[in-house]
C-alpha atoms as one frame of an Amber mdcrd trajectory, in Angstrom:
protein
   7.736   4.674 -18.596   4.551   2.631 -18.908   6.043   0.014 -16.561   6.614
   2.637 -13.872   3.116   4.036 -14.231   1.637   0.530 -14.275   3.553  -0.409
 -11.134   2.352   2.752  -9.364  -1.253   1.975 -10.312  -1.046  -1.653  -9.186
   0.662  -0.710  -5.918  -1.894   1.978  -5.090  -4.776  -0.384  -5.928  -3.366
  -3.143  -3.712  -2.839  -0.735  -0.809  -6.326   0.683  -1.317  -7.869  -2.804
  -1.193  -6.180  -3.371   2.185  -7.430  -0.026   3.518 -10.223  -1.456   5.664
 -11.235  -1.006   9.276 -10.923  -4.729  10.060  -7.168  -4.428   9.461  -6.192
  -1.051  10.859  -8.433  -0.163  13.737  -5.609  -0.177  16.339  -2.804   1.393
  14.283  -1.785   4.987  13.594  -2.322   6.086   9.991   1.397   5.768   9.201
   1.775   2.371  10.869  -1.309   1.157   9.028   0.057   2.352   5.683   3.463
   0.746   6.269   1.841  -2.497   7.399  -0.258  -2.617   4.248   2.934  -2.025
   2.251   4.619  -4.888   4.125   1.739  -7.189   3.201   2.045  -6.195  -0.465
   5.820  -6.697  -0.350   5.292 -10.197   1.061   3.725 -11.228  -2.239   0.494
 -12.316  -3.855  -0.073 -15.358  -1.642   0.106 -13.320   1.564  -1.942 -10.500
   0.037  -4.700 -12.913  -0.986  -4.569 -14.614   2.420  -5.032 -11.287   4.205
  -8.033 -10.468   2.019  -9.572 -13.793   3.032  -8.621 -13.698   6.719  -7.900
 -10.372   8.497  -5.967 -12.158  11.278  -3.165 -12.832   8.771  -2.577  -9.053
   8.676  -1.579  -8.725  12.343   1.959 -10.206  12.227   2.959  -7.674   9.570
   2.242  -4.819  11.990   5.118  -5.748  14.314   7.691  -3.399  12.735   6.586
  -2.383   9.243   8.659   0.801   8.860  11.039  -0.932   6.427   8.132  -1.224
   3.950   7.765   2.553   3.669  10.436   2.452   0.945   8.077   0.500  -1.320
   5.753   3.509  -1.409   8.401   5.665  -3.092   9.698   3.104  -5.580   7.669
   4.386  -8.555   8.690   7.985  -7.843  12.375   7.073  -7.635  12.153   5.048
 -10.852  10.420   7.912 -12.652  13.091  10.380 -11.549  15.872   7.999 -12.525
  14.400   7.579 -16.016  13.363  11.176 -16.688  15.562  13.200 -14.361  12.431
  14.969 -13.128  10.185  14.745 -10.081   6.896  12.961 -10.658   3.643  14.551
  -9.598   2.032  11.135  -9.258  -1.724  10.912  -9.430  -2.947   7.326  -9.390
  -6.539   6.176  -9.704  -6.581   4.943  -6.091  -5.172   6.740  -3.084  -2.963
   4.627  -0.839  -3.323   6.994   2.123  -4.852   5.428   5.220  -8.630   5.705
   5.523  -9.105   6.800   1.898 -11.151   3.700   1.001 -14.545   4.984   2.130
 -16.255   1.623   1.584 -13.588  -0.111   3.651 -14.315   2.119   6.633 -18.110
   2.231   6.386 -20.099   0.925   9.342
């Protein structure tokens, strides 16, 4: 179970770190969330590149809806292991615009 919880924490932290106005100013909240998930799914190299250069983020916004599934992976794993729904509460919120520092002027 610790692997599932650890994955959920790492995923939410990565998505939170990408929750910044320089990445999502032209996207709906859902599209921005799915694009951030697509960046995370692309791997560490892409993730680090996006943190260094916001223009690397843009190509992942083309059609990111497939990446929505990544958001529910910890919940599905938890249910598969325990047979119960998980009322997940991670340290960082992955919802769009939840990183107050990332959206400050």
